[in-house]
C-alpha positions in Angstrom: 54.5 13.9 48.4 56.5 15.2 45.6 59.5 17.5 45.9 57.4 20.5 44.7 54.7 19.7 47.2 57.2 19.6 50.0 58.7 22.9 48.9 55.2 24.4 48.9 54.6 23.3 52.4 58.0 24.7 53.5 57.3 28.0 51.8 53.9 28.2 53.4 55.3 27.4 56.9 58.1 29.9 56.3 55.6 32.7 55.3 53.4 32.0 58.3 56.3 32.1 60.7 57.7 35.2 59.1 54.4 37.0 59.2 53.9 36.1 62.9 57.4 37.2 63.8 56.8 40.4 61.9 53.7 41.1 63.9 55.6 40.5 67.2 58.4 42.8 66.2 56.0 45.5 65.1 54.1 45.4 68.4 57.3 45.5 70.4 58.4 48.5 68.3 55.1 50.3 69.1 55.6 49.5 72.8 59.1 50.9 72.8 58.0 54.1 70.9 55.2 54.6 73.5 57.6 54.2 76.3 60.0 56.7 74.8 57.4 59.4 74.4 56.3 58.8 78.0 59.9 59.1 79.2 60.4 62.3 77.2 57.2 63.7 78.8 58.5 62.8 82.3 61.9 64.4 81.6 60.2 67.6 80.3 58.0 67.8 83.4 61.0 67.3 85.7 62.9 70.0 84.0 59.9 72.3 84.2 59.5 71.6 87.9 63.2 72.2 88.6 63.1 75.5 86.8 60.0 76.5 88.7 61.7 75.7 92.0 64.8 77.6 91.2 62.7 80.6 90.1 60.8 80.5 93.3 64.0 80.2 95.3 65.4 83.3 93.5 62.3 85.3 94.2 62.5 84.3 97.9 66.1 85.3 98.1 65.3 88.7 96.6 62.4 89.2 99.0 64.6 88.4 101.9 67.3 90.8 100.7 64.8 93.6 100.3 63.3 92.9 103.7 66.7 93.0 105.4 67.4 96.3 103.6 64.1 97.8 104.8 64.8 96.6 108.3 68.2 98.2 108.4 66.7 101.5 107.1 64.1 101.4 109.8 66.6 100.8 112.5 68.8 103.6 111.2 65.8 105.9 111.1 64.8 104.9 114.6 68.3 105.6 115.9 68.3 109.0 114.4 65.0 109.8 116.0 66.3 108.7 119.4 69.2 111.1 119.1 67.0 114.1 118.6 
């Protein structure tokens, strides 16, 4: 083999290896991008669920407060009626 033939072989091998590594890196990049979007969706869903729980808890607290107020009013009214 001549020097130029050896160089051609080395160039061909280098190109083949480079192309293969490029494909591997691209597929890994796609996998990472897909995982990131999935992670973001999960984080968003968790935030949404947390907000929903806190809203529901606030509504529950409000209902309990109003029920207590109503109960106190009814007791007060009943006491007044008993005095008459």
